Structure formats: structure tokens, C-alpha cells
N, C-alpha and C positions, 0 to 999 in steps of 0.2 A: 450488415443486416442479414438475418437468417430468413431465407425464403419460407413463407408460410407461418412464421412466428408473429403473432399479433401482439400489439402493445395495449396498455391501458391508459385511459385518460386520467387527468388529475384527480377527479372525484373517486374513481375506482381505485387508483393507487392509494389514496388516503384510506379507503375502506379496507384494502388489503393490509395496510400497515396497522390498522387498529386490531386486526385479527392475528397478527404474527405471534404474539406471546401465547394466546390461547391455543393456536395451532400447535406450537411447540409443546405446550402442556399436554394436549390431548394425545399427540403421537408418542410422547414420552411415556404416558400411562399405558399405551398399547405395548410398548417395549417392556416396561417394568410395572405391571399392575400391582396395586397395593395388596391384592389377595394372595399373591405368591411371594414367598420369602426369597430375597436375593442378598448375598453378601454385600455389605456396603451399599445398600439399596439407595439411600438418600444421596450419597456422593455420585452414584451412577446416574440417578435421575437428574441431578444438577448438571452434570457434564453433558448428558444427552440433550437437555433443553438448550444449553448453550450452543452446541453444534447445530441444532435445528434452527435456532434463530439466525445463525450465520448462513445456513442454507437459504433462508427466506430473504435475508438482506441481499445476497447475490442474485436471487431470483427477482427481487424488486428492481435491481439494475437492469436485468434482462427485459423485464416488462416495460421499462421506460425507454431503453435504448434500442431494443429489438435485436439483441444478439445474446446467444447462450454461451459464446466462447469463454468469457471470463468465468462464468459459473462452472463450466466443464473443467477448466484449468484448476479451479478450487477443489472440485470433487476428486480429481485425480490426486491432488496433493493430500487431501484429507484421507483418501483411501490408504495411502502409505502411512499416515499418522495412526490411523485406527488399527491397521494390520500390525504395526509395531507394538501396540498396546493390547493385542490379543482380543480385539473386538471381533465377534463372529463374522465371517464373510457374508456378503449379501445384505448386511444390515443397512448399508448406505442406500442401496437400491430400494430396499423395503421402505425406508423412511420417505423417499420421494413418492412412492406409490400412495402411502397413507396420507401424506400432505396433499396430494392431488385430490384424494377423496374428500378430505376436510374442506378444501376451498370450493369444490364443486357443490357441496351441501350448504355452505354458509354465505356465499356471495350471490348477488343477482345472477340469473341464469347465464346471460351472455358473458358477463365478466368472469363468472366462475368457470365457464368453459375455456376462456382464454388462459386462466391460471392453470387449470387442469391439464390442458394441452401442452403448456410450456413445461410443466413438471414431468409429464410422461415423455415428452421429447428429450428432456435432459436425462431422464432415467434410461431411455433407449440408447442414446448416444454414449452415455457413460458405460453401460453394460457392454455395448458393442466394442468400445475401445478397450475395455478390460479383457474381453475374450480374445481380441486380436493381438494383445501384447504378450505373445508367446516367446519372443526372442529376447535374450538379455541385451540391454543397451551396451554400447561400446564403453569400455572402461575409460573414465576421465583421465586427463593428463595429471600426473602426480604433482601435488602442490610444491611450490618452492620451499626449501628448508626454513626460510625466515617466516613464511606463512604458518607452517606447522608450529614453529617455536612460539610465535605470537599467540596462536590458538591455545597452546598449552599454558602460557603465562596468564592469559585472560581467564581460562577455566580454573586455574589455581588461585586466582585472586592476587596475582603477583604484579602490582602496578609498577614497581621499580624495574622488574624484568621486562615488562611490556615497553616501557619508555626507553630502556636501553636498546631494544631491538629497533625501535623507530629512530633513535639517535644514530645508530650505525648506518642506517639507510641515508639519513641526511648528511652524515659525515662523509659518505662516499660520493656526495655531489648530486644526489637525486633531489628533486623538488618535493615539497610537502604533498602537492597534488599527486605526484607519481607514487609516493610512499603510501598515501591513503588509498589510491585506487588499486595498487599492485600488491599491497601487503595487508592493510587493515580490512579492506572490503572483502577479499577472498577468505580471510580468517573468520570474519563475522558470518559469511555465507556458510562456511563449514560448521560453525557452531549451530546455526539454524538448522542445517541438515541433520546434525547430531541430535538436536532436540526432537526433530521429526521422527528419528529412528529410536526415540526413547532412551538415548544414551546420555543425555544432558538434562538436568532439571531446569525448571523455570527460574529458580533462584540463581543458578549458574549463568543462565543466559542474561538475566538482569544485571548480575555482577559484571559480566563481560562488557555489557553496554555502558555501564557507569565508568568502568576503567577506560574504555575507548574514548569517551567524551573528555575525561581528564587528560589522557595522553595527547589527544589532538590539541587541547588548549595549551599544554606545555610546549608542544612542537611548534605551534603557531607563534609563540612568543620568541622562538629562536629566529624567526624570519625577519629580515630587514623590511621595515614598512616601505612599500612602493609609493611612488608619486601618485597623487590622485588624478584620475582621468576625467573627473567631473560627472561620472555616471552614478546613478543611485539604484540599488536593487533591494527590495523588501522580500524576505523569504519566510514562509510559514507552512506548517502542516495543517491541512484542512480539519475541520471539526471531526473528531473521532479518530484521527490518525495519530497513534501514539509512537510511531516510529520516526526517529529524527536523526539517526547517524548519517544516513545518506544526505539529508538536507544540510547537516553540519559540514560535510565534505564540500558541498556546493558553495556554502558560505565562505569556507576557507579559500576555494579556488577563485571566487570573485574578489575577495579581499586582496589576495596576492597578485591579482591582475590590475589593481588600482581602483576598483569600484568602491564606492561607499556602501557599506552593507548594514542593514538592520535585519538581524536573525531573531525571529519571534519564537522559534522552537515548535514543538508538537501541539496538536489539538487546539488550534486557535479559533475561537468563536468568530463567525463572520462579522458580527457587529464590531468586534475589537479590531479586526483586520481593516474594515472600512474606515474606522476612526484613525488608524495609523496611516493609511494611505492619504487621508485628508490632511493629516498633520505634517507628513514628511514629503509628499509629492514625489514618489519614486518614478523612475523611467520604466522599470520592469518590476513586476510582481511575480515571484516564483512560488508555486504551490505544489506540495507533494501529496501523492495519492497512493497508499500502499495496497488497498484492496478495492475490488470492484464495487463493493457496497458504498464506498465513499464517492463514487462518481456523481451520484445525485447531489452530494454536498458541494463538490467542486463546481458542478454546473450551476448550482444555485448561487455560490459565491461569485462566480464570474458574471452571472446575470446581474447580481446586485451591484457589482463594480461598474458594469456598463450603465445601469440605470442611475447610479449615484453621480458618476463623473462624465457621462455622455461621450462626446467626441474627444474630450481631453483625457479619457481614462488611460492609465498606464497599460502597456502591453503585458499580457499574462502568459507566462511560461509554466508548463506543468511537467512533472516527472514522478518517479516512484515505480514500484514493481507493477502496479496495475497498468500504467501507461507504457512501460517498457515492453510488456508482452503484447499490448494491443494499441499501437500508436495511432491507428485509424480513429480512436476515440477522441483525439485531440480536437478535431473540428466539431464533433458532436457535442462536446461540452462548452464550446465557444472560446477555447484558448487560441493564442496566436502561434504557439510553437511548443516543442518539447525537447527534453534532453535525457538520454539514457543514463548518464552519469555526470559527475562534476565537470569533466572536461567538455563533454558534449553540451551540457547546459550553458557553459560559458560561451562556447562557439555560437550556440543558437541565440543567446542574448546579444552578442555582438552583431549578428545578422539583423536582428530585430531593431537594434538601436540605429543601425546604418540606414534603415528605412526612414526616409525624411519625415513621413507622417508620424511615425512612432517617436522619432527623436524630438519632435516638438512637444510631445506629451511630457508630463511630469515637470513642465517648466513654469507651473503656476507659482506665484510668489508665496513664500511661507509666511 
């Protein structure tokens, strides 16, 4: 929790949410007024509105959970993205100022002051951090040659070449989990960083993701099926989370450890998640959260699981980039544990299962 940062109640949060799109529109028009000609004005307006909506989704999380840390991490990331795309400096700070003015004028006075103060606090801390960043960060460790080779194959759309790289790792005696964490994951991180630097297109990033899913499927088929340990895990991305490569790595790790796995993939509606829990009775439910604006969704999903299944609910394990950076959010959203990667998620699930109270869950007759 940030000292001095106030939160909003449910009714005020709903009011804030109804204003998000209009706030993005109004501030976009201040950046790109219709009265002035801009090259590619409509494209610029659409991109600006999209970024502003993301601002407000992260802010909504801060107004609910009482911490600006996830929003500030997002702002620092976005600052690099915008700089690589030649967006004028200080635009990001200006957008926060204008959004603060909008909500102060549109919401009830007390609630508007809370939102206004949060946005100005985010702006002040973001600007201070930017001004303090005068030294160059230490150069990262050079990636392994196989990581660079896989990255190249993925960006070239070379599925055969990508599978050959993974096969060589498996032929050398490494487990699929090791290859996924030590080769595939860093290669995908590097592709994400290249997109951030405007060196890779959205199409290339999507192509790389599609190939990785195919390669992981083929690699999993090489593995000898382990004996079942009688444990069941259900894995899903929360509503709105379109990122699933990490979750797929978690699914592979569990399956290779003998767990029975149901992998639902990305962007699973909570109603569908509850229905599948009811149908299959897993011991553990694993949910992935990529961005802080999805914290509200995961908290709601965990709350609904608790209300639906009561004391017999399955244990809930969460992970993803948003949780990896801010693991103190685990308790705030009502989860039982977290895992920073596939190996850590499996270890956390084993610990949860070994808890006698949790082990008895998921034992309802099907």
C-alpha cells in the first residue's frame, strides 16, 4: 500500500469505469484537435486513445488495491515504447495531468479528488524517476547462441528451424521444462523487447508466438508420458489476458510431473472457469495475470470460486508478469500462492497439495 494513496469504493469505481472511454476521447482531442492538420491524424488519435485507456485500467487497479507501483512500472515501459516511436517527450506526463483535470471535473468532489491526487502522484513519481535515470544500466549478459538462433528462426517464420533447435536441446538430455525456460522463454522476451524498441512488427510477434505454441506441442509429444500422481490442475488465463505462452509452459511442466492437466488457454470467462471447476473438481486452479489492470478480474474470479465452492474450493495459484513483479499482490487478490515460472509454479502447487486442508479439496465425486 502507498502511504497517502486513497482508494475508491465499489460505486465510485463503477462511476470511474463509465468515464474511462470519454476521458480518453477528451484528452486525445487535446493532443490532436480536429482544427489542426496532422499527418495520419486518425491513426494517431486511435493509438492515443488506446494508450490512454490502458493508463486508466492501470489506475483503476491502483484505486482498488492502494498501490501505484504496477502503474509506474507500466509507465516506465510505455515511455520506452513511445520514445522508440518518436513520440514527443513529456507527452506521457502531460496525459496524466489532463486526465487528472478531467476526473476532478466529472466525478463527485470527494471521489474526483481521490482520482486527481492519484494521477498527479503517478505523474510526479514518473517524472522524478525519469529525471533520476541519468546513468546507463549495466549491459545484460549476452544470450546463449541457441537463444539467438531461436529468436532468428521465430522472426523469420522458420518453424522447422525452430523445432530443430528445440530438438537439439532435448537430444542433449535436457528436459522439456529446462529447454522451455532456458531457450524459448528468453527468446520470446527478446522478441518482446525488440517490439518495444520498434524493431519488430506486431505481425512478427504474433507469428513467433504461433510457432512457439506449435513447437512446444511437437516437443511434448516426444516426452514419455509419466505415471499419474492422482493430482489435478486446471490452468487458465483470466478474462482479458491474451498471453498464454507462459501458461502453456506451466501446463507442460505439470503434465511431465505426472499431474492431470486441463489447459483452457487465454482469456477464459469466469463463468466458463467456474463451470469447468464444477465439472472436473481440480485440486489446484492456476490463473495467469499479465497486466495490473487484470488484477480486478483475477480477484473477482477467486472471489466467485470461493463463493461457489465454499470450504471445498480448490487452491488457487497465480502467476504472470504482473504477479512476478509484485508478488505481495497474491494475498490482496485472495490467492493461495504464486509461481514466477513453470518450475516455481510446480513447486508451489506441490506445497499447496501437501497442505492437508487443501489436499482434501477437489475430492468431490464427479
